[in-house]
C-alpha positions in Angstrom: 0.3 -0.3 -0.1 1.5 3.5 -0.8 1.6 5.3 1.9 1.6 10.0 1.5 2.8 12.5 3.5 -1.1 14.4 4.6 -0.8 17.0 7.0 2.5 16.5 8.5 1.4 12.7 9.2 2.4 10.0 6.7 -0.8 8.0 6.2 -2.2 4.9 4.0 -3.4 6.7 1.0 -7.0 5.9 0.1 -7.1 7.3 -3.0 -6.5 5.0 -6.4 -5.3 6.3 -9.5 -7.4 5.3 -12.7 -5.7 1.8 -13.8 -5.2 0.7 -10.6 -7.7 -2.0 -8.9 -10.2 -0.1 -6.6 -13.7 -1.5 -5.4 -16.3 0.3 -6.7 -17.3 3.5 -4.9 -13.3 3.8 -4.1 -11.9 7.3 -4.3 -10.7 7.6 -7.7 -7.9 10.1 -9.2 -8.4 10.6 -13.0 -5.7 12.0 -15.2 -7.3 15.7 -16.3 -7.6 14.9 -20.2 -9.8 11.9 -19.7 -11.8 13.9 -16.6 -12.1 17.2 -19.2 -13.2 15.2 -21.8 -15.8 12.9 -20.7 -18.5 14.0 -17.6 -19.5 10.8 -17.3 -16.7 10.4 -14.2 -18.8 13.4 -12.5 -21.9 11.2 -11.9 -19.9 7.6 -10.7 -20.2 6.9 -7.3 -17.7 7.8 -4.6 -14.6 11.1 -4.0 -13.4 11.9 -7.3 -9.9 13.7 -7.8 -7.8 15.0 -11.1 -4.2 14.8 -12.0 -2.7 17.7 -13.3 0.3 17.5 -15.7 2.4 20.9 -15.8 1.0 21.6 -19.3 -2.5 21.0 -18.1 -5.0 24.7 -17.9 -5.9 24.8 -14.3 -8.5 27.5 -15.4 -9.9 24.9 -17.1 -11.1 23.3 -13.7 -12.9 26.0 -11.9 -16.2 24.5 -13.0 -15.3 20.8 -11.9 -13.7 22.0 -8.6 -17.2 21.8 -6.7 -17.0 18.1 -7.6 -13.4 17.3 -7.1 -12.3 16.3 -3.6 -8.5 16.4 -4.7 -6.4 17.4 -7.3 -3.0 15.7 -7.4 -0.3 18.1 -9.1 2.5 16.0 -11.0 6.6 17.5 -10.7 8.2 15.5 -13.2 11.1 16.8 -12.2 12.9 18.6 -9.8 12.9 21.5 -12.1 9.2 21.7 -13.3 7.9 24.3 -11.5 4.7 25.2 -13.1 3.2 23.0 -10.7 4.0 25.4 -7.8 1.8 28.5 -10.2 -1.1 25.6 -10.4 -0.9 25.1 -6.6 -1.4 28.7 -6.1 -3.9 29.3 -8.8 -6.3 26.5 -7.2 -5.6 27.6 -3.4 -5.5 31.7 -4.2 -7.6 32.3 -7.5 -10.0 29.6 -7.9 -10.8 28.5 -3.6 -10.3 25.0 -4.1 -10.7 23.7 -0.1 -9.9 19.8 -1.2 -6.4 18.1 -1.2 -3.9 19.2 -3.4 -1.2 16.9 -3.3 2.1 17.2 -4.8 3.3 13.8 -7.1 6.8 12.6 -7.5 8.4 15.3 -4.9 11.5 15.5 -2.8 11.6 16.6 0.5 13.6 19.6 -0.3 10.6 21.1 -2.0 7.9 20.4 0.7 8.3 23.7 2.8 7.8 25.8 -0.4 5.2 23.3 -1.8 3.0 23.8 1.7 3.7 27.7 1.4 1.9 27.6 -2.2 -1.2 25.4 -0.6 -0.2 22.0 -1.1 -1.3 19.7 2.6 -0.5 16.3 0.7 2.6 14.9 -0.9 3.7 12.1 -2.2 7.8 11.3 -2.5 9.8 10.1 -5.1 11.8 8.9 -1.4 9.2 7.9 0.6 11.5 6.0 2.8 13.3 9.7 4.7 9.9 9.7 6.6 11.3 11.6 9.8 13.2 13.9 7.3 10.7 14.9 5.1 8.6 16.0 7.9 11.2 17.8 9.6 11.7 19.4 6.1 8.3 21.6 6.5 9.0 23.4 9.4 12.8 24.4 7.4 12.2 27.6 7.8 10.1 30.0 10.5 10.4 33.5 9.0 9.0 34.0 5.5 9.2 37.6 3.3 5.6 37.0 1.7 2.5 35.5 2.5 1.7 31.9 1.9 -1.4 30.6 0.3 -3.2 30.3 3.7 -2.1 33.8 5.1 -3.6 34.7 1.5 -6.9 33.0 1.7 -7.2 33.9 5.4 -6.4 38.0 4.2 -9.2 37.8 1.3 -11.8 36.1 4.2 -11.5 39.1 6.1 -11.5 41.8 3.3 -14.4 40.5 2.1 -16.7 39.5 5.6 
């Protein structure tokens, strides 16, 4: 069973990716191209998530976000930075409240990913569990607000 780091704790992943064996009604993550091209996924029983590649347009998900419990963003290499922007857009501009998962990341990316709104991580080397948890607290000072602080400011402004 796959384990992920979710909100600073290592937990068994209850989600299945399309193509993996899953019970009917199980939490399922579907690639963006298949979800965007076929609305039948929205009527399936059970929680639904989407898997975004770096080139996928997060703006096209806005109508689907109320139906999604999870958005998983791929990071195919450490130098690929578009996922950071996808995460911030989902949290700050589009108000996504579900799980935002980073796929294929390394522990040195965790602090910045968390600042962009990611709250779950599927690491490339999950055996470094304690080091990954510590990486989330690597720095105690930031020069600009993270996604959580921006969302909180917006709530106060529009209240």
